[in-house]
C-alpha positions in Angstrom: -126.9 75.8 223.2 -129.2 74.1 221.1 -127.5 72.9 218.3 -128.7 73.6 214.6 -131.2 71.9 213.9 -131.8 69.9 210.3 -134.0 71.9 207.7 -136.6 69.0 207.7 -139.4 70.4 210.7 -139.3 68.2 213.6 -142.3 69.0 215.4 -143.5 65.7 216.9 -140.1 63.9 216.3 -137.9 63.3 219.3 -134.3 64.6 218.5 -132.2 61.8 216.4 -129.2 62.4 219.0 -129.0 63.8 222.7 -127.0 66.7 223.1 -125.9 68.0 226.6 -127.3 72.0 226.9 -126.0 74.6 228.4 -127.5 77.9 229.4 -127.5 80.5 226.5 -127.2 84.1 228.5 -125.7 86.0 225.3 -129.0 85.8 223.6 -132.9 86.2 224.0 -135.3 82.9 222.8 -136.4 85.5 219.9 -132.9 85.6 218.4 -133.2 82.3 217.1 -136.8 81.6 217.5 -140.6 83.4 217.0 -142.6 83.4 219.3 -146.2 82.2 218.5 -149.7 81.3 220.7 -149.7 80.3 224.2 -149.8 76.5 224.6 -150.4 76.4 228.2 -150.2 77.9 231.9 -148.3 76.0 234.7 -147.4 76.9 238.5 -143.6 77.6 237.1 -144.5 79.9 234.2 -146.3 80.0 230.6 -145.6 77.5 227.4 -145.2 78.8 224.2 -145.4 77.4 220.9 -142.0 78.5 219.0 -140.7 78.2 215.7 -137.2 78.2 214.7 -136.0 81.0 212.7 -133.6 79.2 210.7 -135.1 75.7 210.4 -138.2 76.1 210.8 -138.8 73.1 213.4 -141.7 73.6 216.0 -140.7 73.6 219.5 -141.9 74.5 222.8 -140.8 77.6 225.2 -141.0 77.0 228.7 -141.0 80.7 229.9 -140.2 80.5 233.4 -141.3 83.5 236.1 -138.0 84.0 237.1 -138.0 87.9 238.8 -136.6 86.1 241.9 -133.8 84.3 242.5 -135.5 81.1 244.2 -137.3 80.9 240.7 -134.4 81.1 238.8 -132.6 78.9 240.9 -135.2 75.9 240.5 -135.9 76.8 236.5 -131.8 76.3 236.6 -132.2 73.0 238.7 -135.1 71.3 235.9 -133.0 72.2 233.2 -129.7 70.4 235.0 -132.2 67.7 235.6 -133.5 67.2 232.2 -129.7 67.2 231.2 -129.9 63.3 232.4 -132.9 62.0 231.5 -132.6 61.1 228.0 -134.7 58.4 227.3 -137.4 58.2 224.4 -140.6 58.0 226.9 -139.3 61.4 228.6 -139.8 65.1 227.1 -136.6 66.3 226.2 -134.9 69.8 226.8 -133.4 71.0 223.3 -132.0 74.7 224.7 -132.1 76.6 227.5 -131.7 81.0 227.4 -131.3 83.1 230.7 -131.4 86.9 229.3 -131.6 89.2 232.2 -135.6 88.5 233.1 -136.2 85.9 231.2 -135.6 82.5 231.4 -136.7 80.3 228.8 -136.3 76.3 228.4 -137.0 74.9 224.3 -138.3 71.4 224.6 -139.6 69.1 222.1 -143.1 69.8 220.6 -145.5 67.2 221.4 -149.1 67.7 219.6 -150.8 65.2 220.5 -152.4 66.0 223.5 -153.0 64.9 227.3 -153.7 61.2 227.7 -156.6 60.9 229.6 -158.3 63.8 226.8 -157.5 61.6 223.8 -158.7 58.5 225.3 -162.5 60.3 225.9 -162.4 61.3 221.6 -165.1 59.3 220.7 -163.2 58.0 217.1 -160.3 56.9 219.8 -160.7 52.7 221.3 -159.8 52.4 225.2 -159.6 48.9 226.3 -158.0 47.2 229.0 -155.2 46.1 226.7 -154.2 49.5 225.1 -154.3 50.7 229.1 -151.3 47.9 229.8 -149.3 49.5 226.9 -149.5 52.9 228.4 -148.8 51.6 231.3 -145.5 50.0 230.6 -144.3 53.3 228.6 -144.8 55.5 231.7 -143.0 52.6 234.0 -140.3 52.3 231.2 -139.7 56.6 231.8 -140.2 56.5 235.2 -138.2 53.6 236.0 -135.7 55.4 233.9 -135.6 58.5 236.1 -135.2 56.1 238.9 -132.3 54.9 237.7 -130.4 57.9 237.4 -131.4 58.6 241.1 -133.8 61.4 240.1 -138.0 61.1 241.5 -140.7 63.3 239.3 -142.9 63.8 242.4 -146.0 65.4 239.9 -147.2 62.1 238.1 -150.7 62.9 237.4 -152.7 62.5 234.0 -152.2 66.1 232.8 -148.3 65.1 232.3 -148.9 62.5 230.4 -149.1 62.9 227.1 -149.2 61.5 223.7 -146.6 61.7 220.8 -148.6 62.3 217.6 -152.5 62.8 217.5 -153.1 59.3 215.8 -150.9 56.6 218.1 -150.1 55.1 221.2 -147.3 56.4 221.5 -146.8 58.7 225.3 -144.2 60.9 227.2 -143.7 62.1 230.6 -143.6 66.1 230.5 -143.4 68.8 233.5 -140.0 68.3 235.8 -140.8 71.1 237.9 -141.2 69.4 241.3 -138.4 66.9 240.0 -135.3 65.9 242.6 -132.6 64.1 242.8 -132.2 61.5 246.0 -129.7 59.8 247.9 -130.9 56.5 249.7 -128.4 57.6 252.6 -130.1 61.3 252.8 -133.5 61.4 253.6 -135.5 63.7 251.4 -138.9 65.3 252.3 -141.3 67.4 249.8 -143.7 69.4 250.7 -146.0 69.9 247.6 -148.3 67.4 245.4 -151.7 67.2 243.9 -153.9 65.4 246.4 -155.4 62.6 244.8 -151.6 61.2 243.5 -149.9 62.6 245.8 -148.5 59.7 248.1 -149.3 59.2 252.2 -145.8 60.2 253.0 -145.9 63.4 251.1 -148.8 64.3 253.3 -147.4 63.1 256.2 -143.8 64.9 255.6 -141.6 61.4 256.1 -139.0 60.3 253.6 -139.8 60.3 249.8 -138.5 57.5 247.7 -138.9 55.5 244.3 -141.9 54.1 246.1 -143.5 57.8 245.9 -143.8 57.7 242.5 -144.7 54.1 241.9 -147.9 55.3 244.5 -148.8 58.1 241.7 -148.5 55.7 238.7 -151.0 52.9 240.5 -153.8 56.0 240.9 -153.1 56.8 237.2 -154.1 52.9 236.7 -156.9 53.1 238.8 -158.4 55.9 236.6 -157.5 55.0 233.4 -159.4 51.4 234.1 -162.2 52.8 235.9 -162.5 56.4 234.9 -162.7 56.9 238.8 -160.1 58.2 241.4 -159.6 56.1 243.9 -159.0 59.0 246.8 -161.5 61.5 245.4 -163.5 63.2 248.6 -166.1 65.4 248.9 -162.9 68.3 249.7 -159.0 68.3 249.7 -159.1 67.4 253.4 -161.5 64.7 253.0 -159.3 63.5 250.1 -155.9 63.6 252.1 -157.4 62.0 254.6 -158.8 59.1 252.3 -154.8 58.9 251.0 -153.0 59.0 254.5 -155.5 56.0 255.6 -155.1 54.3 252.1 -158.6 53.9 251.8 -160.1 53.0 248.5 -161.9 50.0 246.6 -162.7 48.8 243.5 -166.2 49.8 242.9 -168.1 46.5 241.7 -169.6 48.1 238.5 -166.4 50.3 237.4 -164.4 47.3 237.5 -167.0 44.8 235.9 -165.0 44.7 232.9 -161.5 44.8 234.7 -159.0 41.5 235.0 -158.3 40.4 238.0 -154.5 40.8 236.7 -155.2 44.1 236.9 -156.6 44.7 239.8 -153.5 43.0 241.7 -151.6 45.1 239.8 -153.0 48.6 241.3 -153.3 46.8 244.6 -149.6 46.3 244.5 -148.9 49.8 244.0 -151.5 51.8 246.2 -149.9 50.0 249.4 -149.6 52.3 252.4 -146.2 51.5 253.6 -143.9 52.7 251.0 -141.6 49.3 251.3 -144.5 46.8 250.4 -145.2 48.9 247.4 -143.9 47.0 244.2 -140.8 49.1 242.4 -140.6 49.9 238.6 -138.3 46.9 237.7 -141.1 44.6 239.6 -144.5 46.3 237.5 -142.8 46.3 234.5 -142.7 42.1 235.4 -146.1 41.9 236.7 -148.0 39.4 234.6 -150.9 42.2 233.8 -147.8 43.7 231.2 -148.1 41.0 229.2 -151.6 41.7 228.3 -151.0 44.0 225.5 -149.1 41.1 223.6 -151.8 38.8 224.6 -154.4 38.0 222.1 -157.4 37.4 224.5 -160.3 38.9 223.2 -161.9 39.3 226.6 -159.3 41.5 227.7 -159.5 43.6 224.6 -163.0 44.4 225.0 -163.9 48.4 224.9 -164.3 50.4 228.4 -166.7 52.6 228.6 -166.0 56.2 228.6 -168.3 58.4 230.5 -167.2 57.7 233.8 -163.6 59.4 232.4 -165.2 62.7 231.0 -166.7 63.4 234.3 -163.5 63.0 235.9 -162.0 65.4 232.9 -164.8 68.1 234.2 -163.9 67.7 237.4 -160.3 68.3 236.8 -161.2 71.4 235.2 -162.7 73.0 237.9 -159.4 72.4 239.5 -157.1 74.4 237.0 -154.1 76.8 238.2 -154.6 80.4 237.6 -153.4 83.5 238.8 -155.1 86.6 240.5 -153.7 89.9 239.0 -154.2 93.3 240.6 -154.0 96.2 238.5 -153.5 99.5 240.1 -151.4 102.9 238.7 -150.8 101.2 235.3 -148.9 98.1 237.2 -149.9 94.8 237.3 -149.0 93.1 240.5 -149.8 89.2 241.2 -151.9 88.9 244.6 -151.3 85.4 245.0 -151.1 82.0 242.8 -153.6 78.9 243.0 -151.8 75.8 242.3 -152.8 72.1 242.8 -152.6 71.7 246.8 -155.3 74.8 247.1 -158.8 75.4 247.3 -160.9 77.3 244.8 -161.5 81.2 245.3 -165.0 82.2 245.4 -166.3 84.6 242.3 -167.2 87.1 244.5 -163.6 87.3 246.2 -162.1 86.8 242.6 -163.6 90.3 241.7 -162.0 91.8 244.2 -158.5 92.0 244.4 -159.3 94.0 247.7 -161.0 91.6 249.3 -158.8 88.6 248.4 -155.4 91.0 250.1 -157.6 91.0 253.2 -158.7 87.4 252.7 -155.1 86.2 252.7 -153.8 88.3 255.4 -156.5 87.5 257.5 -155.7 83.4 257.3 -152.2 84.1 258.1 -152.7 85.5 261.0 -155.0 83.1 262.7 -152.7 80.8 261.2 -149.9 81.9 263.4 -152.2 82.5 266.4 -153.4 78.7 265.8 -149.9 77.3 265.7 -148.7 79.3 268.9 -152.3 77.7 270.3 -151.3 74.1 269.2 -147.5 74.2 270.6 -148.5 74.9 273.8 -149.3 72.4 276.2 -153.1 72.7 276.3 -154.0 72.2 273.0 -154.1 68.6 272.0 -153.7 68.6 268.0 -156.2 65.0 268.0 -159.1 68.0 268.6 -158.3 69.4 265.3 -157.6 66.8 263.0 -159.0 63.4 264.4 -159.0 61.9 261.1 -155.6 62.5 259.6 -153.6 62.7 263.5 -153.7 60.0 266.4 -155.3 61.1 269.5 -151.7 59.9 270.9 -150.4 62.2 268.5 -148.8 65.3 269.8 -146.6 66.3 266.4 -147.6 69.0 264.8 -147.3 67.5 260.9 -148.5 69.3 257.8 -151.4 66.9 257.1 -152.6 68.5 260.6 -152.1 71.3 259.4 -153.9 71.0 256.0 -156.8 70.2 258.1 -156.8 72.3 260.0 -156.9 75.3 258.0 -159.7 73.5 256.2 -161.6 73.6 259.6 -160.9 77.6 259.8 -162.1 77.7 256.4 -165.5 76.8 257.0 -168.6 77.8 259.2 -171.8 76.3 260.5 -174.9 78.0 259.2 -178.2 76.4 259.9 -176.8 72.9 261.0 -174.5 72.8 257.1 -171.3 73.5 256.7 -170.3 76.1 253.9 -166.7 76.1 252.9 -165.1 79.4 252.9 -162.9 78.4 250.1 -159.8 80.3 249.9 -156.0 79.7 248.4 -153.8 77.9 250.8 -150.8 76.1 248.7 -148.5 78.8 248.6 -149.2 81.4 251.3 -151.1 79.5 254.3 -149.5 76.0 253.6 -146.1 77.1 252.8 -145.9 78.6 255.8 -147.1 75.9 257.7 -144.6 73.6 256.1 -142.0 76.3 256.9 -143.2 76.1 260.6 -143.1 72.7 260.6 -139.3 71.9 259.6 -137.8 75.0 262.2 
């Protein structure tokens, strides 16, 4: 369990020495910490602010949804992985508790907030030089993870946070989707955020350190321009653009950005994983020297207007849980996570309608899979943008597009999306069928 803390507050500092954390099964987290306000909500649980009862040190506590064996195993996996991620650019695990149905991981409390939120603050100066400095720190943290044979697999702006409210030091957080990899054993995953996920994830192909490098390229593109390189009008369009690796450097957005920075991004956003820069190559890229340069041209302030719009769009995609209350008990109907669509407000207000809608989609999905696997159905008829006409294999990318096709209806010549959750229910069902 966690070692005793010193009497001084460590609310914004990394631990002086790293230690191996074992899960405490004999105590509750509240035996050692005072539970305070909620800091955030994630796909695996809630994060609360904690204060150590003896030292007064401020921490963050990740409370897992640990009622199911699979969820508890995922929590233990994250805690175990974090014992190997002792690096100043990675948030640290300081303790763990497993008491009955409650699993909690105690972490460093990082007070600075999300990097992108800090950048758009009017008092914060945003330049290409500072952007290079942030990217170098991200690369240092990710390179260490890869050295330990661990992939993050969920790199995105929300998971890059500032250490404090005034400095420029950052840390990478949230290792809930992280996974070990072995060069001799192919690893495939079925999760990710459409705008940041690599093509090989969508195609359910082997992932590698290059998968994280793709996400870093997307983050850098947004950091410098305020725009997302693969943002489509829908998740289906976004995934299709990612799969084809179709993007461009908008002349207006990159007018003030150096050629070296654009080359850095291009070297990461390569469809072929083997052609992407490695972490070591990225750190050694000429653009990385920009934050030490005295070149005034590279220090010109960048516009924040497009990034503000990007952040506003992201807020419409926040995760949420729909809860039905009946007979005095709360029952989770379904969860909405990254690779999912927003649910219409009228459906959200009626849990019964939401349950009915989910059952309907599952029935349609099963029937569709049966039809697709028959010799009379050509997948190209369903997803021409994702699957070539010659392809007959049912892939996750194809099935994602199929579901989006099913959630649309034509009225007066226009497509109106009947948006519905599909990550944890329909899409997960798809992946299960594909992997069988």
